[in-house]
C-alpha positions in Angstrom: 84.0 55.6 47.3 87.5 56.0 45.9 90.5 58.1 47.0 92.6 60.2 44.7 95.4 62.6 45.1 94.0 65.1 42.5 90.6 65.0 40.8 90.3 67.2 37.6 86.9 67.9 36.2 86.9 68.2 32.5 89.0 66.7 29.7 90.0 69.6 27.3 93.4 71.5 27.0 93.3 73.1 30.4 92.2 70.0 32.2 94.8 67.8 30.7 97.6 70.4 31.4 96.4 70.4 35.1 96.2 66.6 35.1 99.8 66.1 33.6 101.3 68.9 36.0 99.7 67.2 38.9 101.0 63.8 37.9 104.5 65.3 38.2 104.0 65.5 42.0 101.2 63.0 42.7 100.6 59.3 42.1 96.8 59.1 41.7 95.3 61.6 39.3 91.6 61.1 37.9 90.1 63.1 35.1 86.5 63.2 34.9 84.8 63.9 31.5 81.0 64.5 31.1 80.7 63.3 27.6 81.4 59.9 25.8 84.9 59.4 24.5 83.9 60.1 21.0 82.8 63.7 21.8 85.4 64.4 24.5 87.8 67.3 24.6 85.5 70.2 25.3 85.8 73.4 23.2 89.6 72.6 22.8 88.6 70.0 20.2 86.8 72.5 18.1 89.5 75.1 17.9 92.2 75.5 15.2 94.8 74.9 17.8 96.4 78.3 17.6 98.3 79.5 20.7 99.6 83.0 21.3 103.0 83.2 23.1 105.9 85.4 23.6 109.0 84.8 21.3 112.0 86.7 20.5 112.8 85.3 17.1 113.4 81.8 15.6 115.5 80.5 18.5 112.5 80.9 20.9 110.0 79.2 18.3 112.5 76.3 17.9 111.9 75.4 21.6 108.3 74.4 20.6 108.9 73.6 16.8 112.3 72.0 17.0 111.9 70.4 13.5 111.8 73.9 11.7 113.9 73.4 8.6 116.7 75.8 7.3 114.4 76.3 4.2 111.4 77.2 6.2 113.2 79.7 8.2 114.8 81.2 5.1 111.5 81.8 3.3 109.6 83.1 6.5 109.7 86.3 8.3 108.4 85.3 11.8 109.2 88.5 13.4 109.0 88.7 17.2 106.3 89.0 19.9 107.4 90.6 22.9 106.0 90.3 26.4 105.2 94.2 26.4 103.4 93.6 23.0 101.3 90.7 24.5 100.6 92.7 27.7 99.6 95.6 25.5 97.2 93.6 23.4 95.6 92.2 26.4 95.2 95.6 28.0 93.9 97.3 24.8 91.3 94.7 23.6 90.0 94.2 27.2 89.7 98.0 27.7 92.3 97.6 30.6 90.1 95.7 32.8 91.9 92.3 32.7 93.4 91.3 36.1 96.9 92.7 36.0 98.4 89.8 38.1 96.8 87.0 36.1 97.6 88.7 33.0 101.2 89.0 33.7 101.4 85.2 34.4 99.6 84.4 31.4 102.1 86.4 29.4 105.4 85.4 31.0 104.5 81.8 31.3 103.2 81.5 27.7 106.5 80.3 26.1 107.7 78.2 29.0 104.3 76.3 29.2 103.8 75.6 25.5 107.6 74.3 25.6 106.5 72.1 28.6 103.6 70.9 26.5 106.1 70.0 23.7 107.9 67.9 26.3 104.7 66.1 27.2 104.3 65.1 23.5 102.3 67.8 22.1 103.6 68.7 18.5 103.4 72.2 17.1 104.0 73.9 13.8 104.0 77.4 12.5 100.5 78.6 11.3 101.5 79.4 7.7 98.0 78.7 6.3 96.3 81.0 8.8 98.6 83.7 10.1 100.8 84.5 7.2 100.7 86.0 3.8 103.1 85.1 1.1 104.5 88.2 -0.2 107.1 88.0 -3.0 107.8 84.4 -2.3 108.3 85.0 1.4 105.9 84.3 4.1 105.3 87.1 6.7 103.6 86.5 10.0 101.2 89.1 11.4 99.3 90.0 14.4 101.6 88.1 17.1 100.1 84.8 16.5 102.5 82.2 15.0 102.2 78.6 16.7 99.5 76.0 16.3 99.1 72.4 17.5 99.8 69.8 14.8 96.3 68.6 13.9 94.5 71.6 15.2 92.2 71.3 18.1 91.6 67.6 17.6 95.3 66.9 17.3 95.9 68.8 20.5 93.3 66.9 22.5 94.4 63.6 21.1 98.1 64.4 22.1 97.3 65.4 25.5 95.0 62.4 26.0 97.5 60.1 25.0 100.1 61.7 27.1 97.9 61.5 30.1 97.3 57.8 29.6 101.0 57.2 29.1 101.6 59.0 32.4 99.2 56.7 34.2 96.5 59.4 34.6 92.9 57.6 34.7 90.2 59.0 32.5 86.5 58.5 33.2 84.1 59.2 30.3 80.4 59.7 30.8 81.4 60.9 34.3 79.4 64.1 34.9 80.3 66.0 38.1 77.3 67.1 40.1 78.5 68.6 43.3 81.7 69.3 45.2 82.1 67.7 48.5 83.2 70.4 51.0 83.3 70.9 54.7 85.0 73.5 57.0 88.4 72.1 56.0 87.8 72.7 52.2 86.9 70.6 49.3 87.3 66.8 49.9 86.1 65.4 46.5 83.4 65.3 43.8 80.0 63.7 43.5 79.8 62.1 40.1 77.3 60.3 37.9 79.4 57.8 36.1 77.7 55.8 33.4 74.3 56.2 35.1 75.5 55.6 38.7 76.1 58.3 41.2 79.2 58.1 43.6 81.5 60.1 45.5 85.3 60.4 44.6 87.3 61.7 47.2 90.4 63.8 46.4 93.0 65.6 48.3 92.4 68.4 45.8 90.1 69.1 42.9 90.9 71.2 39.8 87.9 72.7 37.9 88.6 72.8 34.1 85.2 72.3 32.4 84.4 75.3 30.3 82.1 78.2 30.5 78.4 78.3 30.2 78.0 79.1 26.5 75.9 75.8 25.7 73.3 76.9 28.2 70.6 79.0 26.5 68.9 79.9 29.8 72.2 81.1 31.3 73.1 83.1 28.1 69.8 84.9 28.2 70.1 85.4 31.9 73.7 86.8 31.9 74.5 87.9 28.5 71.1 89.4 27.8 68.0 89.0 25.7 68.5 87.6 22.4 71.5 85.4 23.2 69.4 82.2 23.3 69.3 82.7 19.7 73.1 82.4 19.1 74.7 79.3 17.7 77.2 77.5 19.8 80.6 76.9 18.0 81.9 74.1 20.2 80.7 71.4 22.7 77.2 71.0 23.8 78.4 69.9 27.2 79.7 73.4 28.5 76.5 74.3 30.4 78.0 76.1 33.3 77.3 73.1 35.8 80.9 73.2 37.2 80.7 76.9 37.9 77.4 76.4 39.7 79.0 73.6 41.9 81.7 76.1 43.0 79.4 78.9 43.7 77.2 76.7 45.6 80.0 76.0 48.2 80.8 79.9 48.5 83.3 80.6 45.5 83.3 84.1 44.2 82.2 85.0 40.9 84.6 87.3 38.9 84.9 88.9 35.5 82.7 89.8 32.6 79.6 87.9 33.2 77.6 89.6 30.5 80.6 89.2 27.9 81.8 86.3 25.8 83.8 85.5 22.8 81.5 85.4 19.7 82.3 85.4 16.0 80.8 85.6 12.5 79.5 82.0 12.0 77.7 80.3 9.1 74.1 81.4 9.3 72.6 78.0 8.8 75.1 75.9 10.9 73.7 73.5 13.5 72.7 74.7 17.0 76.1 73.2 18.5 79.4 72.4 17.0 80.0 69.7 14.5 83.2 67.9 14.9 83.3 66.8 11.3 83.4 70.5 10.3 85.3 71.8 13.2 85.9 75.6 13.2 85.2 75.8 9.4 81.8 77.5 10.0 83.5 80.6 11.1 83.9 83.4 8.4 87.0 85.7 9.3 88.0 87.3 6.1 85.8 90.1 6.5 88.6 92.8 6.7 89.0 92.3 2.9 85.3 92.9 2.2 82.2 94.6 3.7 79.2 93.6 5.8 75.6 94.4 4.9 72.6 93.8 7.3 68.9 93.2 6.6 68.4 96.9 6.0 71.1 96.8 3.4 73.4 98.9 5.3 77.1 98.5 6.6 77.1 98.5 10.4 80.6 98.0 11.5 84.3 99.1 10.6 85.5 95.8 9.0 89.1 97.2 8.8 89.4 98.6 12.4 92.1 96.4 13.2 93.7 92.9 12.4 91.1 90.2 12.5 92.8 88.7 15.6 91.7 91.7 17.6 88.2 92.1 16.3 86.7 88.8 15.3 85.9 87.7 19.0 83.6 90.8 19.6 82.0 91.1 16.1 79.6 88.2 16.7 77.9 90.1 19.4 77.3 93.1 16.8 75.9 90.6 14.3 73.6 89.1 16.9 72.3 92.7 17.4 71.2 93.2 13.8 67.8 92.6 12.5 67.1 88.9 12.3 70.4 88.3 13.9 72.4 88.0 10.5 74.6 89.8 7.9 76.1 89.1 4.6 79.9 89.4 4.0 80.7 90.7 0.4 83.9 90.2 -1.6 84.9 90.8 -5.1 87.3 88.8 -7.3 90.3 90.9 -6.3 90.4 89.5 -2.9 89.4 86.0 -3.7 93.0 84.6 -3.1 92.9 86.1 0.4 89.9 84.4 1.6 90.6 81.7 4.3 89.9 78.0 3.6 86.7 78.0 5.7 85.0 79.9 2.6 85.6 76.9 0.5 83.6 74.2 2.5 80.3 72.8 1.2 78.4 73.9 4.2 78.0 77.7 3.3 75.2 79.9 2.4 76.7 81.7 -0.5 75.6 83.6 -3.5 77.6 84.6 -6.6 76.9 87.3 -9.2 78.5 89.2 -12.1 77.1 92.6 -11.2 76.3 94.4 -7.9 72.7 94.7 -9.3 72.5 90.9 -9.6 74.2 90.3 -6.3 71.9 92.3 -4.2 68.8 90.8 -5.7 70.0 87.5 -4.5 70.8 88.5 -0.9 67.9 86.7 1.1 66.4 88.9 3.7 68.1 92.1 2.6 66.6 95.2 1.1 68.1 95.3 -2.4 67.5 98.9 -3.1 69.3 100.2 -0.2 71.9 97.5 -0.4 72.9 98.6 -3.9 73.0 102.3 -2.8 75.2 101.3 0.1 77.7 99.5 -2.0 77.8 102.2 -4.5 78.5 104.8 -1.8 81.1 102.6 -0.4 83.0 102.2 -3.8 82.9 106.2 -4.1 84.4 106.6 -0.7 87.3 104.3 -1.0 90.7 106.0 -1.1 92.0 104.0 -3.9 95.3 106.0 -4.2 96.5 104.3 -1.0 98.2 101.0 -1.8 96.5 97.8 -0.3 98.8 95.7 2.0 97.1 92.9 4.0 100.3 92.4 6.2 99.8 95.8 7.9 97.2 98.3 8.8 97.6 99.9 5.6 95.5 103.1 6.0 93.7 102.3 2.7 90.2 103.7 4.1 86.9 105.3 3.1 86.2 109.0 3.5 82.9 110.6 4.2 80.8 107.5 5.3 78.8 107.3 8.6 80.5 103.9 9.2 84.1 104.2 8.1 86.5 101.3 6.9 89.8 102.2 8.3 92.1 99.9 6.6 92.0 97.4 3.5 89.2 99.3 1.8 89.0 97.7 -1.7 86.4 98.9 -4.1 83.9 96.1 -5.1 84.3 96.5 -8.8 85.7 93.1 -10.2 83.3 90.3 -10.9 82.3 87.6 -9.9 81.1 89.0 -6.7 80.5 86.6 -3.8 78.4 87.0 -0.5 78.3 84.8 2.5 75.5 84.8 5.0 76.6 84.8 8.7 75.1 84.9 12.3 76.5 84.9 15.7 78.6 82.0 16.8 79.4 81.9 20.7 82.7 80.4 21.6 82.8 80.8 25.3 81.7 83.1 28.2 83.9 85.4 30.0 82.4 85.4 33.4 83.6 82.6 35.9 85.2 81.9 39.2 87.7 84.1 41.0 91.2 82.7 41.4 94.6 83.9 42.6 97.9 83.5 41.0 98.3 80.0 42.4 95.0 79.2 40.6 93.3 78.6 44.0 89.6 79.4 43.9 88.7 82.3 46.1 85.6 82.3 48.3 83.2 85.2 48.7 84.7 85.9 51.9 88.1 86.7 50.0 90.3 83.6 51.1 91.3 80.6 49.1 89.0 77.6 49.3 91.4 74.9 50.5 91.6 72.1 48.0 89.9 73.9 45.0 91.6 75.1 41.9 90.4 76.3 38.6 91.6 76.9 35.0 90.5 77.6 31.5 87.3 79.1 30.4 85.5 78.9 33.7 87.9 81.4 35.2 86.7 85.1 35.2 88.7 88.3 35.3 91.1 87.5 32.4 89.0 88.4 29.4 86.5 91.3 29.1 84.6 92.5 25.9 87.2 90.9 23.5 90.4 88.9 23.3 93.4 88.4 21.3 93.1 85.5 19.0 94.9 82.4 20.3 95.0 83.4 23.9 92.2 81.2 25.1 94.2 77.8 24.7 97.4 79.6 26.1 95.3 80.7 29.2 94.0 77.2 29.8 97.4 75.7 29.5 99.3 78.2 31.7 96.7 78.0 34.4 96.0 74.4 33.9 99.6 73.7 34.6 99.7 76.1 37.7 96.5 74.5 39.1 97.6 71.0 38.6 101.0 71.5 40.2 99.7 73.3 43.3 96.8 70.9 43.7 99.3 68.1 43.9 101.3 69.8 46.8 100.5 68.5 50.4 98.0 70.5 52.2 
């Protein structure tokens, strides 16, 4: 049995932010990571490293990207992203269900927290390749998402891991937490199976930051609903809900959207779990520039309803609901330059054709006759008199279709045509533990459980139905920092 000031369960972004914040106040901080070191980092390692934050122009951005050059600033329109815009985005995409107090903290602490991470050795850059379009020689950012970690998710995890070790935080790999040690005075430690041996590590406080339950097909079917066991898992195979269960077992209150999740369009033939060698490149997020077809050969969603940042996290669920749980994304040559880098990898299910008739004949598992009629009807419905502009919701729409396309509606008339097969890739689940604004876990009786804190994907109440892109990592960082700092206070 060993004694620690703070024990953190998990080793991703939220967990390391908790550990680093705890270390500012406490001497002995331990991080427990279920996986071996070569698979460590949780879902954070599979992300692109994008982090949504409030900023009022270049001066704020330079707090987290101090090496922005004058030339980069001159050739980029970064715009601004105000707290009110962030709050409005959170409210709108969660259908006004997000916890107002937690959301306020998430938004207001976004810039200070990311600047704090920069001070801990995490390097950031502007996401020119993912979030900006070059218009007339000048990059313009859109959708309020501007900052990414250098090296993406793997770079973020590596930087946090090195920072933790530099600050004297001990990290145990192959250390699977199995239960919380708790009594009438609160949580006293964790039972952990470390490299095949079970032991108890005692801690004055414990921070849970080990992800949702998306890698558990039984829980997916139980909570998300029938068919969800068929989804692909975008990230780590280790987020199976064990740590949520540990907290529920000692009386923690569940909260949030337990039947909801972040799920996206994902390569149809991707492996069951994420592949670190491919990372997030199985995603297929350029659908606003094309159209979707299902097995019946019909469009089933408004591809141009909003910027990708505000629709991609909910469209995976819609794809899963289609016959055979898949769809094809179809583009023509006019938008080829707009397709994201993920369309260029080798591991894609792709067909190319010089006519629409030839294309639909190549689409596996699709009714070709209906598909051709659908594409032709779509082409006739496009308001081609309205200019196409990828940087704004341009209003270039269809008219008269049962399923409209509200923006960026380009006719499919310029060969070669390309189609990509996608299914549902689940990122993380929205249901989890109830916390207060100090990141304390709340019991089913309504009071905080002494000594127990939580952050990241296993917290419920922040995301419902959908989320604004880049908010997950920011959420983990903000509440990880709060949880770690408060866990290290004497109790």
